[in-house]
Each structure stands twice: as C-alpha cells, then as structure tokens.
C-alpha positions as CSV (number, residue, x, y, z in Angstrom):
1,M,-9.6,15.6,6.4
2,K,-8.7,14.5,9.9
3,D,-11.1,11.5,9.6
4,R,-9.4,10.4,6.3
5,I,-6.0,10.7,8.0
6,I,-7.2,8.6,10.9
7,A,-8.5,6.0,8.4
8,A,-5.1,6.0,6.7
9,L,-3.4,5.5,10.1
10,K,-5.7,2.6,10.8
11,R,-4.1,0.8,7.8
12,V,-0.7,0.9,9.4
13,Y,0.1,-2.0,11.7
14,D,2.8,-2.6,14.2
15,P,4.5,-5.7,12.6
16,E,4.7,-7.4,16.0
17,M,1.0,-7.0,16.8
18,P,-2.2,-7.6,14.8
19,V,-3.5,-4.2,15.7
20,N,-3.3,-0.9,13.8
21,I,-1.2,1.9,15.3
22,Y,-4.1,4.2,15.9
23,D,-6.1,1.7,18.0
24,L,-2.8,0.5,19.6
25,G,-2.6,4.1,21.0
26,L,0.7,5.0,19.4
27,I,-0.7,8.3,18.0
28,Y,-0.5,10.9,20.8
29,G,-1.5,14.0,18.7
30,L,-2.9,14.8,15.3
31,D,-3.4,18.3,14.0
32,V,-4.4,19.4,10.6
33,D,-4.5,23.1,9.5
34,G,-6.5,24.6,6.7
35,T,-3.7,24.3,4.1
36,G,-3.2,20.6,4.5
37,R,-0.3,20.7,6.9
38,V,-0.4,17.7,9.2
39,S,1.5,17.4,12.6
40,V,1.6,14.1,14.3
41,R,3.0,13.1,17.7
42,M,3.5,9.4,18.0
43,T,5.3,6.9,20.1
44,L,6.4,3.3,19.9
45,T,5.6,0.5,22.3
46,A,9.2,0.7,23.6
47,P,12.1,3.0,22.8
48,N,14.2,0.0,21.6
49,C,11.3,-1.2,19.4
50,P,12.8,-3.1,16.3
51,V,10.7,-1.0,13.9
52,A,11.8,2.4,15.4
53,G,13.5,3.2,12.1
54,S,10.8,2.1,9.7
55,L,7.4,2.7,11.4
56,P,7.5,6.5,11.5
57,A,8.3,6.5,7.8
58,S,5.4,4.2,7.2
59,V,3.1,6.5,9.1
60,E,4.3,9.5,7.2
61,K,3.8,7.7,3.9
62,A,0.2,6.6,4.8
63,I,-0.7,10.2,5.7
64,R,0.7,11.5,2.4
65,T,-1.7,9.3,0.5
66,V,-4.7,11.3,1.8
67,P,-5.8,13.8,-0.8
68,G,-5.3,17.4,0.3
69,V,-2.3,16.7,2.6
70,T,0.5,19.1,1.6
71,E,3.0,18.6,4.4
72,V,3.6,16.1,7.2
73,K,5.6,16.8,10.3
74,L,6.1,13.7,12.4
75,E,7.5,13.9,15.9
76,L,8.5,10.7,17.7
77,V,8.2,11.0,21.5
78,F,8.5,8.7,24.4
79,D,7.0,10.9,27.1
80,P,4.6,9.8,28.4
81,P,5.7,6.2,27.8
82,W,3.3,4.0,25.9
83,S,1.2,1.6,28.0
84,K,-1.7,-0.8,27.2
85,D,-4.0,1.7,28.9
86,L,-3.7,3.8,25.7
87,M,-5.2,1.0,23.5
88,S,-8.8,1.2,22.2
89,K,-11.4,-1.4,23.3
90,A,-11.1,-3.0,19.9
91,A,-7.4,-3.4,20.3
92,M,-7.7,-4.8,23.7
93,L,-10.3,-7.3,22.4
94,A,-8.1,-8.3,19.4
95,L,-5.2,-9.0,21.7
96,G,-7.3,-10.8,24.4
97,L,-6.6,-8.1,27.0
98,D,-10.2,-7.0,27.4
99,D,-12.3,-7.3,30.6
100,I,-15.5,-7.7,28.7
101,F,-15.7,-11.5,29.1
102,P,-13.5,-12.2,32.2
103,I,-15.3,-15.5,33.0
104,A,-14.6,-16.9,29.5
105,R,-10.9,-16.5,30.1
106,L,-11.0,-18.6,33.3
107,R,-11.9,-21.7,31.3
C-alpha cells in the first residue's frame, strides 16, 4: 500500500514548480499500519508559502484515493527546514539544478 500512496503523492504538484511534492522532498515521513491508517509528515518550501492552506488538504485528498486507506493523519512541520538538497535527482534535473551536465550549462 505504501507504494500506491507514494504514487498518489507523485500526482500532487507544488503549483509554483513543475515537480511533484514527493520528488521535491516535501514528504518527510510516511507510515502505514496494517489497518490502513496513514501518518504523513510534510513540509512546505517556505513557512510563508502561498499554498500553505491548500497543499496539505490536496495531499490528504490524494492519499484518501488509495484503496485500503482508512484514516489519514497529516502533520505539517518546518523542522528541519526544506532545502533543495531534499529533492530527488529527477526533480533537480526537471528544474535545471542538476550537476549531471555542468558543461552544458556553461554555454
């Protein structure tokens, strides 16, 4: 079930970036018990993020679409603060922040 939840999270995007919240590194913790209860610890790119009111609700809604989920507990945290170091390689590449082709960026 955890893989299906991650897939659902990868369909939720930060409206300011063309990267899903999972690859962006906004999900700090994801626990699923045998009864379908899901606990999520997540953050935002900044505490004053314009989507602070709506993004957590979108995350919870996406998780609830996964068959077998019976309850969702979402905790919004800001410690540790989000940084680009939390992003996946795919997210870094999508945003042009990767170090895979540093010579190409010099042109």
